[in-house]
C-alpha positions in Angstrom: 26.2 36.0 44.9 24.4 32.8 45.7 21.2 34.0 44.0 23.0 34.4 40.6 24.4 30.9 40.8 21.0 29.4 41.5 19.1 31.2 38.8 20.3 29.1 35.8 19.6 25.9 37.6 15.9 27.0 38.2 15.5 27.7 34.5 17.0 24.4 33.5 14.5 22.6 35.8 11.7 24.5 34.1 12.9 23.3 30.7 12.8 19.6 31.9 9.3 20.2 33.3 8.2 21.5 29.9 9.8 18.5 28.1 8.1 16.1 30.5 4.8 17.8 30.0 5.1 17.5 26.2 6.0 13.9 26.5 3.0 13.3 28.8 0.7 14.9 26.3 2.1 12.7 23.5 1.6 9.6 25.6 -2.0 10.6 26.3 -2.6 11.4 22.7 -1.3 7.9 21.7 -3.5 6.0 24.2 -6.7 8.0 23.6 -6.5 8.6 19.8 -4.0 6.5 17.9 -4.2 3.2 19.7 -8.0 2.9 19.6 -8.0 3.8 15.8 -5.5 1.1 15.1 -7.6 -1.4 17.0 -10.7 -0.5 15.1 -8.8 -0.8 11.8 -7.5 -4.3 12.7 -11.1 -5.4 13.7 -12.5 -4.1 10.3 -9.8 -5.9 8.4 -10.5 -9.1 10.3 -14.2 -8.7 9.6 -13.6 -8.2 5.9 -11.3 -11.1 5.6 -13.9 -13.4 7.3 -16.7 -12.6 4.8 -18.4 -15.6 3.3 -20.6 -16.4 0.4 -24.3 -16.2 1.4 -23.7 -13.7 4.3 -26.0 -10.8 4.5 -24.2 -7.4 4.8 -24.7 -3.7 4.9 -22.5 -1.3 2.9 -21.2 2.0 4.0 -23.8 3.7 1.9 -26.6 1.7 3.7 -27.3 -0.9 0.9 -28.4 -4.2 2.2 -27.5 -7.3 0.3 -26.3 -10.9 0.2 -22.8 -11.9 -0.9 -22.9 -14.1 -4.0 -19.3 -13.9 -5.1 -16.0 -13.0 -3.3 -12.7 -12.1 -5.0 -9.5 -10.9 -3.4 -10.5 -7.2 -3.2 -14.1 -7.1 -4.5 -17.4 -8.6 -3.6 -20.6 -9.1 -5.7 -23.8 -8.7 -3.7 -27.4 -9.5 -4.7 -30.0 -6.8 -3.9 -33.7 -7.0 -4.5 -34.3 -10.2 -6.5 -31.7 -10.4 -9.3 -30.0 -7.0 -9.0 -26.3 -7.4 -8.4 -23.6 -4.9 -7.4 -19.9 -5.3 -7.5 -18.0 -3.3 -4.9 -14.7 -3.1 -3.0 -14.5 -5.1 0.3 -13.7 -1.8 2.0 -17.2 -0.6 1.2 -18.8 -3.2 3.5 -19.6 -1.7 6.9 -21.1 -4.6 8.8 -23.0 -7.9 8.8 -26.8 -7.4 8.6 -27.4 -9.6 11.5 -25.1 -7.4 13.7 -27.5 -4.5 13.0 -30.5 -6.1 14.8 -30.8 -5.4 18.5 -31.8 -8.3 20.8 -35.4 -7.3 21.6 
C-alpha cells in the first residue's frame, strides 16, 4: 500500500524537473543568443548616430566612400572623384579606418 501512495509523488517530482530543465534552456538561450544580439544592435545604433561629415565609411555592399552630407535617416557619400550616392544610415557597416589592421 505504501508503494501506491508514493507513485504520484514521484511523477510530480519528474514534472518539476522537466519545468526546471525548460527554464534552464530558456535562460541559456537568452544569455547566448538574445542578449549578445541586443548588444550588437545597440553598438551599431551608437556607431550610426556618431557618424560625422568627412568620415570615411564602408557600406554593407562593400562600397567605400566619404560622408559629404548627413540627414536624420540618410547619408550622402562621395565615391571616386565626384560620384555621389544617397543611402540609408542602416546601410553603413563600419568606418573605413576600422577595417585596416595594425601591421
